[in-house]
N, C-alpha and C positions, 0 to 999 in steps of 0.2 A: 504494499500499500504506499502510495507517495506521502512525504512528510505532512503537506497540506491537508491530504485526507485524514490522516491519523490525528492531527491537531484538532481539526473541526469535530471528529468523532468524539475526541476526548473532552471537548467542553460539553457535547451532547449527553455523553455518557453521566458526566457529573450531575447535569441537571435531572436526568432520567432517574439516576437514583434517589434523588432527592424528591422527585415527584412521587415515585412508587413508595417511598417511606411515608407521606403524607396521605396518599391515596393508594393503598396496595391493590390494586385490580389489574387485570389483564396480565397476570404474570405467566410465563412459559417458560418450558425447559431449555429453549434455544432461539435465541434471537439473532438472525441472519444480518450480515452486514448491509447496510444500506447502499442501493446502487449510486444514488446521487445525495448529496447533502444540502438541504436548502438553505441559502445564505441569510435568509430571514431567521429560520431556527438557529443558526450559529450566532446571529446577532442578539437574540433572546436571550439565549445561554450565556453570553459573555455578560449582558446588564444585570441578569440574574447572580451570577456569581460575583462580580465585581461589588455588586448593591450589598450582599450579605458580607464581603470582606471589608467593605468599608464601616459599616454598622459595628461589627464585632471588634475592628481594631479601634475605633474612638470610643468604644464602650468597656475597653479593656480593663480600664482601672476601676470602674464601678461594678463591671460584671465580667472577671477574668475568664470565668468558666465558658463564655461565649466563645472566647478566642481559642482557647484549649479544645473544645469541642470540634470547632471548625477546622483547624489544624490537623486534629486527630483524623476527622473524616476526610480532607483533601490528601494528608500524607500518606496514611496505609493503604488508600486506592491507588497510589502511583505505580506499583508493581503490575497491577491488573488493569490498568485504565485504559491501555491500548497504545501508549507510546512505542512498544514494541509489540506489534501485532502477532497474537499466537493463536492458530487456527482460524476459524471462518465465523467466529460468533462476535457480535457487536458487543454486547456487555452480558452479564450473568449474573442473576440474583444473588447466588451464593457468594459471590465477591464482597457483598456489602454485609456479611455478618459480623465482622469484626470492625469495619470502619464507622458504621452507624450507631456503634456503642458510644463514640465521641459524640454524635447529635444527641443521642439520649440522654448523656449526662449532662450535657448544657441545658437540655430541656428541662429535666428535673429539677437543677438548681435554679433555672428562671423562675418556674413554678412557685418554690420555695419563697423566691425573691418577691415575686407578684402577692403571693399569700400575706406577707408581713407588710409589704407596703400598702395595699389595699383593704388590709384588715378582713381578708375573704374567709369566713367561718369554714372549720374543718369539715362538716358535712357536705359542703359544697365542693370542696376538692375531692372528697371521697367518692361522691356522687360521679363527677365527672371522669374519675380514675376508672371505676367500676364500668362506666358507659363506654370509653374508650377501649378499655381491654375486652369487654363483652363484645364489643364489635370487631376487636381483632380475633377472636375464639370464632364467631361465624364466618368470618372471611377466610380462618385457617381450614374451617370444616368444609366451606364451599370449595377451597383449593384441593382439599386431599380427595375430593370426589374424581378432579382430574388424573390423580395418581392410582385410580382404582386398578387399572392394567395399561399395557402398553397402547392398545388402541385409543384409548379415552386419552392419555397423556399426550400423544402426537396429534391426535385430532383437535384437540384443546390448543396446542401450539399453533397449528395452522389457524385457528380461527382467531387468535389474538396478535398473530403477526402477519407480516406482508412479504410474498415471495421467498416462503420460507422452504428452501431446496431440501435441506437436512430432514425437515420433520416429513416433509411428501415422502422421502426415499425410506425413512424409518417406518412410516405407517405402510409403505407398500410392502416392505419386508414381513411387517407384522401379518398382512393381510394374506400375503404367501403362504405364511406358515399356517395360517387357518384354513388354506384351501381355497380361499376365496381370490382366484388368479385374475379374472376379469379386473376386479377392483384394484389388485395389486399392479395391474399392468397400467391401469389408468394413472395411479399415482406416479408410477417409475416415468410415466412419459411427462407428467407436469413438473417432475424434477428434471428432466432432461431438458425439457423447453426453457426452465430457468436457467440451466447451466449445459448447453450443448457439446461442451467439451470434456463432460465426465464420463471416461471411457468404462468405467465399472457398470455405470447405469445400462449403457448397450448391451453389456454382457447379461445383466440381469434380465433385460426385456427379451432378448435372444433366448435364454433359458425358458423363461415362460411360453414364448411362442412355440419353440420346440415341442415342450411337453403337450400343447396344444395341437400338435401335428402341423403346425404352419411353418414348416421348415424353410422353405423360400423366403419368407419375412423375416425368419431367425437370421438366416444366412445374410442378408441385406444390411441387418441390424450390426453384426459382427464386422462386415466389410467397412461401414460407414465407421465403426470405432478405430479399425485398424489405418484408416485415411488419417484419422487424427494421432494415432500412435503406433507406427509400423512395427515397434520394437516390442510391443506387448507379447510375451510369449503365451500367455495365459490365454489371449485372445486368438491367437493361431492354433493353440491346442483345441479350444472348444470349436473353433472352425473346422477343423480338420476330423473332430468326433462326429459333427453334423453331417459332414460330406459323407463319411464312412456309413452312417447309420441311413441316410438316404440313397445308399446304393453307387455313391460316386467314388468308387476305390481309389481309382488312380489319382483324382483331384485329390483325394485325403492323403495320400502318401506323398504326392509331389508337394502338398501345402507343408508338411511336416519334415521333409527332407531340405525344403527351401529355409525353413525356419531354422533348422539345424544347422545348415551352411551358414546361416548368417549369425548364429549364436552355437558356435561349436563347444562351450565350455557349459552348457546349460545341461545338467545331468537328467532334469526331468524329461528333455525333449527325447533323449536315448531311450528313456523307459516307455515314454508314450509310444513312440515309434515301433518299440520292439511289441507291445501291447496290441497294436494295430495290425502289426504283420502276422501275430498269432492268431487273430480273429480271421485271416485268410488262409489259414494252414501254411502260411512261409515261416515254418519253425527255425530253420537253420540262420535264416536272416535275422529274426529275432532276438535268437540267442547272441548272435554277433553285436546287436545294439544293447544287450544287456552286460554282456563283457566289457563293453565299451564306456558304459556307464559308471561299472565297478573300478575299473581301470582310472577313471577322471576322479571318483569319489570312494575311495575303500570304505568311508564310513557311511555309505548309502546303502540301507537294510534292503530296498525296495528291488534293487537290481537282482540280487540273490533270492528275494520271495518270489519275484515274478518270473525268473528263470526256472524255480521249481515246479510253479504251476506250469509253465510251458511245457516241460518234461511230463507231467502227469498228463496232460492233455496229449501228448503220443503214447501213452501207456508205458513210459518209462519211469514207473513208481521207485524202482529202487535207487534210480541214477538222482531222482529228485530230491531223496531225504536230505543229502548234505547239504544242497543248495538252502534248504529250509534252516538247518542247523547253523550255516554260516550266518544267515540272516539274524537268528537268534543270539549268535555270539555278538554281532554288532550292536543289538538292542535287545538285550535279554527279557525288558518288561513290555515288549510291544503286543499287545492284545491279538492284534491280526495274525501274527505269526504264530503266537503261541496257540492261539484257537485252532488256526487250520492245521498245522503240524500235529496237534492232539487229535483232530478228526482223521486225520490220514491215518496215523499209526493205531487208533482205535477201530477204523472201519472200512479200510481199504480191503477189497475183495481178493487181494494177492496175501496169503497167510504169510510170505516171506517179508512182507512189508510192516505187517503189524507188530506191536509191541505195547501190550497193555500196561504194563507199569509205568514206561515213559509218559504213553498218553495220559494215564490218570493224573502223574506229577505235573505235566504240563497244564492240562485242564483244570487241577485244583488251583494252580497257580495263576491262571486267568481269572477263575471265579473268585479266588481271593481278592485279587486286585480289582475286581468291580463290586466287590462287597456282596457278592452273591445274588445280585439283582438284575443281571443281565441275562434274558433269556436264551442267547446264542451260546454263552460260556456254559451255562448249566446243560443245554442240550450236548455240548462237546463231552463235559463231565459224566452225562448219563451213557455216552457211547462207551466211554473209558471203563465205567463200572460194569457194562455189560460184558465188555470184552474180557474182564477179568472173571466173570461169572457172579458178581455182586449183584444180582438182578433187584434186590430191594433197595439198595441205594440208587441203582439205574431208573427204578420206577419213581422214586421220590425227586431225582433231579429231573426227569422229564417231565412231571405233574408240576411242579414248581414253573419250568419252562414255558408249560402249556399256559399256565395260569397268568404269568406274566405277558407273554404274548397276546393273549387274549385281551388284558387290560390296557396294553399299549396298541391296540387296533392292528396288530400283525398278523391279519388273518392267514395268509400264506404259510408262514411260519408256524402259527399254531397248529394248523392242519398237519404239518409235517411231524411236529413234535407228538401229537396224538397218535399218528401211526406208529411211531416209534416206542410210544408207551406201551401199546398193545403187543408189541414184538417182546418187550421186556417182561410183560405180564404173562406171556407165554414163554419165558425164559430163553428167548431167542436174542441173539445179539444183532445189531445193525450192520448191513455190508453195502457198500456203494464203491462206483468206478468213477474215477475223477476225470474221465476222457472229455466230459461234457459238461464239466462244472463250469460256472460263470468265471 
């Protein structure tokens, strides 16, 4: 922000905080930076600030608390007033918690002096205090209603501010989480209209359009974003994935290869290209990409993990195990690796691969890390118990997994867990092939 804009905003912020102290309405979680600042508003702010300063300065001998309170207010706001702009907020209510203490101290001593000077009876002071504090309680109760949930919070922010891009985007995210995709898309588009250079918003819009089957529109959004920032690898990855899902395999591969050529140090690109090649059965090429990722970053667990999954898809289950073990050595508490390897060792249809004791140790570790509340981890624990012949324990784990999945709306998972529960009730372990696993 240019220095002149910052200075004008500082003057407005001081007067805005004073106004909200006197009349605390239209409070919001986020106040966007104004696109333009009215010279008239700045002039009015200057008049207000100078007037108060003159009054407290000339009255400092008779009422020193006025100058103390005013300087307290002015001084303690300096770090957050916007001389150094941080983030996209014009001002924030929370910044006033400490600075306004100075103003309240000055007001308290002023009331004491007026009481003594004008011989105001104590009941009048008490009544006024009760009315003021009671009003504050009512206003607080009213404001708390805006904090009932995320949707009310951001909806309120939009209603009390203007051109609030952040609030629209946050509301869009909340609506998307609730499954209201059309409403979320509308909020994202409002946010994008307010700031057409926000690349992340294009990506969010593209994701919603793709989920609705509007692939061509989603691709157009991603390409628009790439015209703004052609170096964003996340956008390139998303574009390649959508191209692959729409059957445009060659375009998807070309997109990733071109991006990788421009960003040869980006480990994720090698892994993503490898995963795309696996989908099309080009396993040797995929393993080359995973190997390149591992060479580039030996601390990257995903290369080994994905390499192991690629070998499983080829039916090379024995060869896959060392890859998962390598991933686990890199990141011992990675839930994804712990759970997947536990499933392989507990349920692989190849008896040479199965190792019930190790599977149980891995599944128990994953279940412990999630506090015994994650249905997928419990499912793997059930598989391991069944492999060891502990069918009572397997039934208990599968039952818990089923109930948790049902409660969480995981319908497909719940159905699978129930099928496995029936196997364990019949004292049968679960077996599966990983050639078609996702």
